[in-house]
Every structure is written in structure tokens, then in C-alpha cells.
C-alpha positions in Angstrom: 0.0 0.0 0.0 1.3 3.5 -0.8 0.2 6.7 0.9 1.3 10.3 0.7 3.7 11.1 3.5 1.7 14.2 4.2 -2.1 14.5 3.5 -3.5 16.7 6.3 -6.9 16.9 4.7 -7.3 13.1 5.0 -5.1 11.9 7.9 -2.7 13.2 10.5 0.0 10.5 10.3 0.8 8.4 7.3 2.3 5.3 9.1 -0.8 5.1 11.5 -3.1 5.6 8.5 -1.4 2.9 6.5 -1.6 0.4 9.4 -5.3 1.3 10.0 -6.1 0.7 6.3 -4.3 -2.6 6.2 -6.0 -3.8 9.4 -9.4 -2.9 8.0 -8.7 -4.4 4.6 -7.3 -7.7 6.0 -9.9 -8.2 8.8 -12.9 -6.7 7.1 -13.7 -4.9 10.3 -14.0 -1.1 10.2 -11.2 0.7 12.0 -12.3 4.3 12.7 -9.6 7.0 12.5 -10.7 8.6 15.7 -10.0 5.5 17.9 -6.7 4.0 18.9 -5.5 1.1 16.8 -5.7 -2.4 18.3 -2.3 -3.7 17.5 -2.8 -7.1 19.2 -3.2 -8.9 15.8 0.1 -7.5 14.4 3.2 -9.7 14.5 5.5 -7.4 12.6 5.5 -4.3 10.4 7.7 -3.4 7.5 7.5 0.2 6.3 9.5 2.4 4.0 9.4 6.1 3.4 10.8 8.5 0.8 10.5 11.6 3.0 14.2 12.3 3.3 14.9 11.5 -0.4 12.0 13.7 -1.5 13.3 16.6 0.7 16.7 16.3 -1.0 15.2 16.2 -4.5 12.8 19.1 -3.8 15.6 21.0 -2.1 13.5 21.5 1.1 15.0 22.0 4.5 17.9 24.0 5.8 21.1 24.7 4.0 24.0 22.6 5.4 27.4 21.4 4.8 29.1 18.1 5.6 32.8 18.1 6.6 34.5 14.8 6.9 38.1 14.2 8.1 40.4 11.7 6.6 39.6 9.1 9.3 35.9 9.1 8.4 36.2 9.0 4.6 34.0 5.9 4.5 31.0 7.9 5.6 30.7 9.3 2.1 30.5 5.8 0.7 27.9 4.6 3.3 25.7 7.6 2.7 25.7 7.6 -1.1 22.2 7.2 -2.6 23.6 5.6 -5.8 22.4 1.9 -5.5 22.5 0.3 -8.9 21.8 -3.2 -7.5 19.2 -2.1 -4.9 16.8 -5.0 -5.7 19.4 -7.8 -6.0 19.0 -10.4 -3.3 
């Protein structure tokens, strides 16, 4: 399921809304937005977001700089978003 990260007209919080919709869809039981979620039937949750990547692409947020000394040069490699084999198992 995919939701907008921000959609204030329809929901306050995208992760909670996604869980609410999935519980409703899988159980067939209505899950009202104005009530706390019953998480007793959830064994695990896997969720991904693109909030940070979108902020970079849209150039939103504060201006900043990253300074790395020679001893931490691997941080540049770890933080690189270039992942040509992202879906390889």
C-alpha cells in the first residue's frame, strides 16, 4: 500500500493511517480514524518512506554542509544514494 507522506486533509499521520487501512482491509472490520489502533493482531510491520529523499530532491529544508576528516572518509560511501543493485537479493 502506498500513501502520501503528508495529506493533512485526509489523515494526521501516514504510518498510522497505513496500518489502519491494512488492518481494515485484511480483517474486514471497520477501524475508525478517531480511535486507537488495536495492534494485538500485528506480528510485525515493514514500512518504507521517501520523506528524506524527497526533501533532497525538492531542495526543502535548511542549508547545510558536511565536513569529513580523513579518518571518516567511508561515511561518504555509506551515505551515497547511488544503489544500482538495490533489488538484487
